[in-house]
C-alpha positions as a Markdown table, in Angstrom:
| # | Residue | x | y | z |
|---|---|---|---|---|
| 1 | Unk | 129.7 | 84.1 | 75.9 |
| 2 | Unk | 126.4 | 84.1 | 77.0 |
| 3 | Unk | 124.4 | 81.0 | 77.0 |
| 4 | Unk | 120.5 | 80.6 | 76.7 |
| 5 | Unk | 118.2 | 81.9 | 79.4 |
| 6 | Unk | 115.8 | 79.4 | 81.0 |
| 7 | Unk | 114.2 | 81.5 | 83.8 |
| 8 | Unk | 111.8 | 84.7 | 83.9 |
| 9 | Unk | 114.2 | 86.7 | 85.5 |
| 10 | Unk | 115.9 | 90.2 | 84.4 |
| 11 | Unk | 119.6 | 89.8 | 85.3 |
| 12 | Unk | 120.7 | 93.3 | 85.0 |
| 13 | Unk | 124.1 | 94.1 | 83.1 |
| 14 | Unk | 126.7 | 96.1 | 84.6 |
| 15 | Unk | 125.9 | 100.0 | 84.9 |
| 16 | Unk | 127.4 | 103.2 | 85.8 |
| 17 | Unk | 124.0 | 104.9 | 87.0 |
| 18 | Unk | 123.8 | 103.5 | 90.7 |
| 19 | Unk | 127.6 | 105.3 | 91.4 |
| 20 | Unk | 127.0 | 108.2 | 89.4 |
| 21 | Unk | 123.6 | 108.7 | 91.2 |
| 22 | Unk | 125.4 | 108.4 | 94.6 |
| 23 | Unk | 127.8 | 110.7 | 93.8 |
| 24 | Unk | 125.3 | 113.3 | 92.7 |
| 25 | Unk | 123.2 | 112.8 | 95.9 |
| 26 | Unk | 126.2 | 113.6 | 97.8 |
| 27 | Unk | 126.9 | 116.6 | 95.9 |
| 28 | Unk | 123.5 | 117.9 | 96.4 |
| 29 | Unk | 123.6 | 117.1 | 100.1 |
| 30 | Unk | 126.9 | 119.2 | 100.5 |
| 31 | Unk | 126.0 | 122.1 | 98.1 |
| 32 | Unk | 122.5 | 122.3 | 100.0 |
| 33 | Unk | 124.4 | 122.5 | 103.5 |
| 34 | Unk | 126.8 | 124.9 | 102.5 |
| 35 | Unk | 124.1 | 127.2 | 100.6 |
| 36 | Unk | 122.1 | 127.0 | 103.8 |
| 37 | Unk | 125.0 | 128.2 | 106.1 |
| 38 | Unk | 126.0 | 131.0 | 103.7 |
| 39 | Unk | 129.2 | 129.3 | 102.5 |
| 40 | Unk | 130.7 | 130.5 | 99.3 |
| 41 | Unk | 129.8 | 128.9 | 96.2 |
| 42 | Unk | 127.3 | 126.7 | 98.0 |
| 43 | Unk | 124.5 | 127.5 | 95.8 |
| 44 | Unk | 126.7 | 126.7 | 92.6 |
| 45 | Unk | 127.7 | 123.2 | 94.2 |
| 46 | Unk | 123.9 | 122.7 | 94.8 |
| 47 | Unk | 122.9 | 123.6 | 91.1 |
| 48 | Unk | 125.5 | 121.5 | 89.7 |
| 49 | Unk | 124.5 | 118.6 | 92.0 |
| 50 | Unk | 121.0 | 118.9 | 91.1 |
| 51 | Unk | 121.9 | 118.9 | 87.1 |
| 52 | Unk | 124.0 | 116.1 | 87.8 |
| 53 | Unk | 121.1 | 113.9 | 89.4 |
| 54 | Unk | 118.5 | 114.9 | 86.9 |
| 55 | Unk | 120.9 | 113.8 | 84.1 |
| 56 | Unk | 121.5 | 110.6 | 85.8 |
| 57 | Unk | 118.2 | 109.9 | 86.4 |
| 58 | Unk | 117.4 | 110.7 | 82.6 |
| 59 | Unk | 119.9 | 108.4 | 81.5 |
| 60 | Unk | 119.4 | 105.5 | 83.8 |
| 61 | Unk | 115.3 | 105.3 | 83.1 |
| 62 | Unk | 116.1 | 105.6 | 79.5 |
| 63 | Unk | 117.8 | 102.2 | 79.9 |
| 64 | Unk | 114.8 | 100.8 | 81.9 |
| 65 | Unk | 112.5 | 102.1 | 79.1 |
| 66 | Unk | 114.8 | 100.5 | 76.6 |
| 67 | Unk | 114.8 | 97.1 | 78.6 |
| 68 | Unk | 110.8 | 97.2 | 79.2 |
| 69 | Unk | 109.8 | 98.4 | 75.8 |
| 70 | Unk | 111.9 | 97.3 | 73.1 |
| 71 | Unk | 114.2 | 94.3 | 74.6 |
| 72 | Unk | 111.3 | 92.6 | 76.5 |
| 73 | Unk | 113.2 | 92.0 | 79.8 |
| 74 | Unk | 110.1 | 92.8 | 81.9 |
| 75 | Unk | 108.6 | 89.5 | 82.0 |
| 76 | Unk | 105.2 | 88.7 | 84.1 |
| 77 | Unk | 107.5 | 87.7 | 87.0 |
| 78 | Unk | 109.8 | 90.8 | 86.8 |
| 79 | Unk | 106.7 | 93.2 | 86.7 |
| 80 | Unk | 105.6 | 91.4 | 89.9 |
| 81 | Unk | 108.6 | 92.3 | 91.7 |
| 82 | Unk | 108.7 | 96.0 | 90.3 |
| 83 | Unk | 105.1 | 96.2 | 91.6 |
| 84 | Unk | 106.3 | 95.1 | 95.2 |
| 85 | Unk | 109.2 | 97.0 | 95.4 |
| 86 | Unk | 107.2 | 100.3 | 94.1 |
| 87 | Unk | 104.5 | 99.5 | 97.1 |
| 88 | Unk | 107.6 | 99.3 | 99.5 |
| 89 | Unk | 108.7 | 102.7 | 98.3 |
| 90 | Unk | 105.4 | 104.3 | 98.7 |
| 91 | Unk | 105.3 | 102.7 | 102.3 |
| 92 | Unk | 108.6 | 104.2 | 102.9 |
| 93 | Unk | 107.4 | 107.6 | 101.7 |
| 94 | Unk | 104.2 | 107.2 | 104.2 |
| 95 | Unk | 106.6 | 106.5 | 106.9 |
| 96 | Unk | 108.6 | 109.8 | 106.1 |
| 97 | Unk | 105.6 | 112.1 | 106.2 |
| 98 | Unk | 104.6 | 110.2 | 109.6 |
| 99 | Unk | 107.6 | 111.7 | 111.2 |
| 100 | Unk | 106.7 | 115.2 | 110.3 |
| 101 | Unk | 103.0 | 115.2 | 111.1 |
| 102 | Unk | 104.4 | 113.4 | 114.7 |
| 103 | Unk | 106.2 | 116.7 | 115.3 |
| 104 | Unk | 103.1 | 118.6 | 114.2 |
| 105 | Unk | 100.9 | 116.9 | 116.6 |
| 106 | Unk | 103.6 | 116.8 | 119.4 |
| 107 | Unk | 103.4 | 120.5 | 119.5 |
| 108 | Unk | 99.9 | 121.0 | 118.7 |
| 109 | Unk | 98.1 | 118.5 | 121.1 |
| 110 | Unk | 100.3 | 120.0 | 124.0 |
| 111 | Unk | 101.6 | 123.4 | 123.2 |
| 112 | Unk | 104.7 | 124.2 | 125.7 |
| 113 | Unk | 104.8 | 127.2 | 127.8 |
| 114 | Unk | 107.3 | 128.5 | 125.4 |
| 115 | Unk | 104.7 | 129.3 | 122.8 |
| 116 | Unk | 102.1 | 130.5 | 125.0 |
| 117 | Unk | 100.4 | 127.0 | 125.7 |
| 118 | Unk | 98.5 | 127.8 | 122.8 |
| 119 | Unk | 98.1 | 126.5 | 119.0 |
| 120 | Unk | 98.7 | 128.2 | 117.0 |
| 121 | Unk | 101.2 | 130.0 | 118.6 |
| 122 | Unk | 100.5 | 133.7 | 119.6 |
| 123 | Unk | 101.7 | 136.0 | 116.9 |
| 124 | Unk | 100.9 | 133.5 | 114.1 |
| 125 | Unk | 98.1 | 134.2 | 111.7 |
| 126 | Unk | 97.2 | 130.8 | 110.0 |
| 127 | Unk | 95.6 | 130.8 | 106.6 |
| 128 | Unk | 92.1 | 130.4 | 106.3 |
| 129 | Unk | 91.0 | 127.0 | 105.3 |
| 130 | Unk | 88.1 | 128.2 | 103.1 |
| 131 | Unk | 90.2 | 130.2 | 100.7 |
| 132 | Unk | 93.2 | 129.2 | 98.4 |
| 133 | Unk | 93.7 | 125.8 | 100.7 |
| 134 | Unk | 90.0 | 124.9 | 99.8 |
| 135 | Unk | 90.6 | 125.5 | 95.9 |
| 136 | Unk | 93.9 | 123.4 | 96.2 |
| 137 | Unk | 92.0 | 120.7 | 97.9 |
| 138 | Unk | 89.5 | 120.3 | 94.8 |
| 139 | Unk | 92.4 | 120.3 | 92.2 |
| 140 | Unk | 93.9 | 117.1 | 94.0 |
| 141 | Unk | 90.5 | 115.5 | 93.9 |
| 142 | Unk | 89.9 | 116.0 | 90.5 |
| 143 | Unk | 93.5 | 115.1 | 89.2 |
| 144 | Unk | 92.9 | 111.6 | 91.1 |
| 145 | Unk | 89.6 | 111.0 | 89.2 |
| 146 | Unk | 91.2 | 112.1 | 86.0 |
| 147 | Unk | 94.3 | 110.1 | 86.5 |
| 148 | Unk | 91.9 | 107.0 | 87.6 |
| 149 | Unk | 89.9 | 107.1 | 84.3 |
| 150 | Unk | 92.8 | 107.9 | 82.2 |
| 151 | Unk | 94.3 | 104.5 | 83.4 |
| 152 | Unk | 91.0 | 103.0 | 82.8 |
| 153 | Unk | 90.4 | 104.1 | 79.1 |
| 154 | Unk | 94.2 | 103.2 | 78.5 |
| 155 | Unk | 93.2 | 99.6 | 79.8 |
| 156 | Unk | 90.3 | 99.6 | 77.3 |
| 157 | Unk | 92.4 | 100.7 | 74.4 |
| 158 | Unk | 90.4 | 104.2 | 74.2 |
| 159 | Unk | 93.2 | 106.4 | 73.2 |
| 160 | Unk | 91.6 | 109.6 | 72.6 |
| 161 | Unk | 89.9 | 109.7 | 76.0 |
| 162 | Unk | 93.4 | 108.6 | 77.5 |
| 163 | Unk | 95.1 | 111.6 | 75.7 |
| 164 | Unk | 92.3 | 113.8 | 77.0 |
| 165 | Unk | 92.8 | 112.4 | 80.6 |
| 166 | Unk | 96.6 | 113.1 | 80.6 |
| 167 | Unk | 96.0 | 116.6 | 79.8 |
| 168 | Unk | 93.1 | 117.1 | 82.3 |
| 169 | Unk | 95.5 | 115.4 | 85.1 |
| 170 | Unk | 98.4 | 117.6 | 84.2 |
| 171 | Unk | 96.3 | 120.9 | 84.3 |
| 172 | Unk | 95.4 | 120.4 | 87.6 |
| 173 | Unk | 98.6 | 119.2 | 88.7 |
| 174 | Unk | 100.4 | 122.5 | 87.3 |
| 175 | Unk | 97.2 | 124.7 | 88.8 |
| 176 | Unk | 97.8 | 123.1 | 92.0 |
| 177 | Unk | 101.6 | 124.2 | 92.0 |
| 178 | Unk | 101.0 | 127.6 | 91.0 |
| 179 | Unk | 98.3 | 128.3 | 94.0 |
| 180 | Unk | 100.7 | 126.8 | 96.2 |
| 181 | Unk | 103.4 | 129.2 | 95.1 |
| 182 | Unk | 100.5 | 132.0 | 95.5 |
| 183 | Unk | 100.1 | 131.0 | 98.9 |
| 184 | Unk | 103.7 | 131.1 | 99.9 |
| 185 | Unk | 103.8 | 134.6 | 98.4 |
| 186 | Unk | 100.9 | 136.1 | 100.5 |
| 187 | Unk | 101.9 | 134.1 | 103.9 |
| 188 | Unk | 102.4 | 136.3 | 107.0 |
| 189 | Unk | 104.9 | 134.0 | 108.7 |
| 190 | Unk | 108.1 | 132.4 | 107.5 |
| 191 | Unk | 109.7 | 129.0 | 108.1 |
| 192 | Unk | 111.8 | 130.7 | 111.0 |
| 193 | Unk | 108.8 | 131.8 | 113.0 |
| 194 | Unk | 109.1 | 128.9 | 115.8 |
| 195 | Unk | 107.8 | 125.7 | 115.6 |
| 196 | Unk | 104.6 | 126.4 | 113.7 |
| 197 | Unk | 106.4 | 127.9 | 110.8 |
| 198 | Unk | 108.9 | 125.1 | 110.7 |
| 199 | Unk | 106.3 | 122.5 | 110.8 |
| 200 | Unk | 104.0 | 124.2 | 108.3 |
| 201 | Unk | 106.5 | 125.0 | 105.5 |
| 202 | Unk | 108.2 | 121.8 | 106.2 |
| 203 | Unk | 105.1 | 119.4 | 105.5 |
| 204 | Unk | 103.6 | 121.5 | 102.6 |
| 205 | Unk | 106.9 | 122.1 | 101.2 |
| 206 | Unk | 107.9 | 118.4 | 101.1 |
| 207 | Unk | 104.5 | 117.8 | 99.7 |
| 208 | Unk | 104.8 | 120.3 | 97.1 |
| 209 | Unk | 107.8 | 118.8 | 96.2 |
| 210 | Unk | 106.4 | 115.4 | 95.8 |
| 211 | Unk | 103.6 | 117.0 | 93.6 |
| 212 | Unk | 106.4 | 118.3 | 91.2 |
| 213 | Unk | 107.8 | 115.1 | 91.1 |
| 214 | Unk | 104.7 | 113.5 | 90.5 |
| 215 | Unk | 103.9 | 115.8 | 87.8 |
| 216 | Unk | 107.2 | 115.1 | 86.0 |
| 217 | Unk | 106.4 | 111.5 | 86.6 |
| 218 | Unk | 103.2 | 111.9 | 84.6 |
| 219 | Unk | 104.7 | 114.2 | 81.9 |
| 220 | Unk | 107.2 | 111.4 | 81.1 |
| 221 | Unk | 104.7 | 108.6 | 81.1 |
| 222 | Unk | 102.2 | 111.2 | 78.4 |
| 223 | Unk | 105.5 | 111.3 | 76.4 |
| 224 | Unk | 105.7 | 107.4 | 76.3 |
| 225 | Unk | 102.0 | 107.1 | 75.6 |
| 226 | Unk | 102.4 | 109.4 | 72.5 |
| 227 | Unk | 105.3 | 107.5 | 71.6 |
| 228 | Unk | 103.4 | 104.3 | 71.8 |
| 229 | Unk | 105.3 | 102.7 | 74.4 |
| 230 | Unk | 102.1 | 101.5 | 76.5 |
| 231 | Unk | 99.9 | 98.6 | 75.5 |
| 232 | Unk | 96.7 | 97.7 | 77.3 |
| 233 | Unk | 98.2 | 94.9 | 79.2 |
| 234 | Unk | 101.9 | 96.7 | 79.6 |
| 235 | Unk | 102.3 | 99.9 | 80.9 |
| 236 | Unk | 104.1 | 99.8 | 84.3 |
| 237 | Unk | 105.4 | 103.0 | 84.3 |
| 238 | Unk | 102.0 | 104.9 | 84.1 |
| 239 | Unk | 100.4 | 102.4 | 86.9 |
| 240 | Unk | 103.0 | 103.4 | 89.0 |
| 241 | Unk | 102.6 | 107.1 | 88.4 |
| 242 | Unk | 98.9 | 106.5 | 89.0 |
| 243 | Unk | 99.7 | 104.9 | 92.3 |
| 244 | Unk | 102.2 | 107.6 | 93.2 |
| 245 | Unk | 99.8 | 110.4 | 92.5 |
| 246 | Unk | 96.9 | 108.8 | 94.6 |
| 247 | Unk | 99.5 | 108.8 | 97.7 |
| 248 | Unk | 100.2 | 112.5 | 96.8 |
| 249 | Unk | 96.6 | 113.3 | 97.0 |
| 250 | Unk | 95.7 | 111.4 | 100.2 |
| 251 | Unk | 98.7 | 113.1 | 101.9 |
| 252 | Unk | 97.2 | 116.6 | 100.8 |
| 253 | Unk | 93.7 | 115.6 | 102.4 |
| 254 | Unk | 95.5 | 115.0 | 105.6 |
| 255 | Unk | 97.5 | 118.2 | 105.5 |
| 256 | Unk | 94.4 | 120.0 | 104.7 |
| 257 | Unk | 92.4 | 118.9 | 107.6 |
| 258 | Unk | 95.5 | 119.0 | 110.3 |
| 259 | Unk | 97.4 | 122.0 | 109.2 |
| 260 | Unk | 94.6 | 124.2 | 107.7 |
| 261 | Unk | 91.4 | 123.3 | 109.2 |
| 262 | Unk | 92.1 | 122.0 | 112.4 |
| 263 | Unk | 94.8 | 124.7 | 113.3 |
| 264 | Unk | 92.3 | 127.4 | 112.1 |
| 265 | Unk | 89.6 | 126.6 | 114.8 |
């Protein structure tokens, strides 16, 4: 028997999703390792793990949405805790990218004799920063502006402009991903072409993955907005997607300046 609640905190009920998410991540890791080393059925195992992970995430977030939107579990105290948690998550993401940029500058600022004491190394034809990369820099800047005014008009209660803002933001996000894929298809070097290729594709690919995740994040928020889950004062999910998107935009500016413009000089 559950007694009355005399505190503002959310005591989470027993859930199978953390354990199942851990299992899914383990399957993805094993499948990815097998696939990259050309083991039999490695690709299939990776595919199954990704499907498992997507399914667990969908059901887990469904429960969170139900608790926040329909059960009123996310009190002001809980919302404050969630904001702090998401800020710490973004800080961890910044540290994640910091490690790869460290690898870049370690090789770029003092090129070793193994790569000819020059950066980019001999034989590498870097991208012209004033072509596709420059266009792809416009898209994050525009999407950052559109998602900001989308959030602003949501707070003001202007649902029509908010709807338009969602559509514009998603349009820029998808355009960025398409242009990134086109850039990869026209590249003259691969990830196996020494330290430059490894660092370039690791950073840009990792950023591209974050763009895709951020786009899906905004899509989910768009669907929730359409279903009237958000109010002027309670829309944590969209607020977090805005923070995440600005983080992705900021990382791209650093990527453009270092990997494209500075390396091309």
